[in-house]
C-alpha positions as a printed Julia matrix, in Angstrom:
116×3 Matrix{Float64}:
 144.0   83.49  96.46
 147.15  82.28  94.8
 147.35  81.9   91.03
 149.72  79.21  89.73
 150.75  79.47  86.08
 152.46  76.58  84.31
 154.75  77.05  81.33
 153.29  77.43  77.9
 154.03  79.53  74.85
 155.56  83.0   75.13
 152.07  84.52  74.8
 150.04  82.35  77.26
 150.28  79.72  80.01
 149.5   76.07  79.3
 147.76  75.61  82.64
 146.49  78.09  85.24
 145.29  77.1   88.71
 143.12  79.41  90.79
 140.45  78.99  93.43
 140.4   75.2   93.22
 139.95  75.24  89.43
 142.46  74.11  86.77
 142.25  75.77  83.35
 143.99  74.05  80.42
 144.61  76.3   77.43
 143.35  75.48  73.96
 145.43  72.64  72.55
 146.06  71.65  68.94
 147.57  68.42  67.61
 151.31  68.03  67.4
 151.09  66.04  64.15
 148.73  67.91  61.85
 149.04  65.51  58.91
 146.63  62.94  60.36
 142.83  62.7   60.41
 140.65  64.3   63.09
 140.38  61.12  65.16
 144.15  60.84  65.57
 144.46  64.61  66.1
 141.84  64.35  68.87
 143.64  61.43  70.54
 146.87  63.45  70.48
 145.13  66.38  72.17
 143.52  64.12  74.78
 147.0   62.88  75.71
 148.15  66.5   75.98
 145.18  67.29  78.24
 146.13  64.35  80.49
 149.71  65.65  80.71
 148.59  69.21  81.41
 146.14  68.12  84.11
 148.95  66.12  85.72
 150.97  69.35  86.05
 148.25  70.52  88.43
 148.03  67.16  90.21
 144.64  66.11  88.81
 143.34  63.8   86.09
 140.41  63.6   83.67
 138.06  62.32  86.4
 138.13  65.92  87.72
 137.03  67.52  84.42
 134.23  70.05  84.72
 133.98  71.4   81.18
 135.51  70.65  77.77
 135.24  72.95  74.77
 135.92  71.48  71.32
 136.27  73.34  68.05
 136.23  71.44  64.75
 137.25  72.89  61.4
 134.63  70.73  59.63
 131.91  69.78  62.12
 129.62  68.02  59.67
 132.44  65.87  58.31
 134.4   65.23  61.53
 131.95  65.24  64.45
 131.32  61.49  64.44
 135.02  60.54  64.24
 135.92  63.02  66.98
 133.1   61.68  69.15
 134.4   58.11  68.8
 137.85  59.24  69.98
 136.16  61.14  72.82
 134.26  58.03  73.97
 137.52  56.04  74.07
 139.19  58.69  76.23
 136.61  60.21  78.58
 135.78  58.49  81.86
 132.07  57.53  81.55
 131.63  57.75  85.34
 132.98  61.32  85.44
 131.53  63.05  82.37
 132.13  66.79  82.11
 129.82  69.24  80.42
 130.89  69.72  76.81
 130.34  71.98  73.85
 131.43  71.3   70.27
 131.31  73.92  67.55
 132.77  74.67  64.15
 135.51  77.27  63.85
 138.0   78.61  61.35
 141.06  77.46  63.29
 144.44  79.2   63.36
 146.09  76.99  60.74
 144.62  75.15  57.73
 146.05  71.8   58.86
 144.56  72.0   62.37
 141.27  70.09  62.29
 140.51  70.34  66.03
 141.3   72.43  69.11
 140.28  71.53  72.66
 140.22  73.49  75.93
 139.47  71.95  79.34
 138.56  73.04  82.86
 138.88  70.78  85.9
 138.39  70.88  89.66
 141.55  70.75  91.77
């Protein structure tokens, strides 16, 4: 089977397609000065753009993994942003956990997997 890799950073691809599955790499917010809700909305827009590279949209999501720097503080706000973005008729499985993220100003990172 063919593997299609879309541009990303020098150390990884932003999107990889293989076997009818689209993998979107972990994404962090572009503007890290804002609260977790706005950071999440930024990432959701990035996910939409990355899925479009593979010719799919969020209705094809299978799984979403979310890491929060401060889960107790930010889970509710992130979840509100999630409910505004996700398609309620096409809900993926999801996991949310707390993690010490790569930079102190990153409050959230999200990775997604979708069907082609």
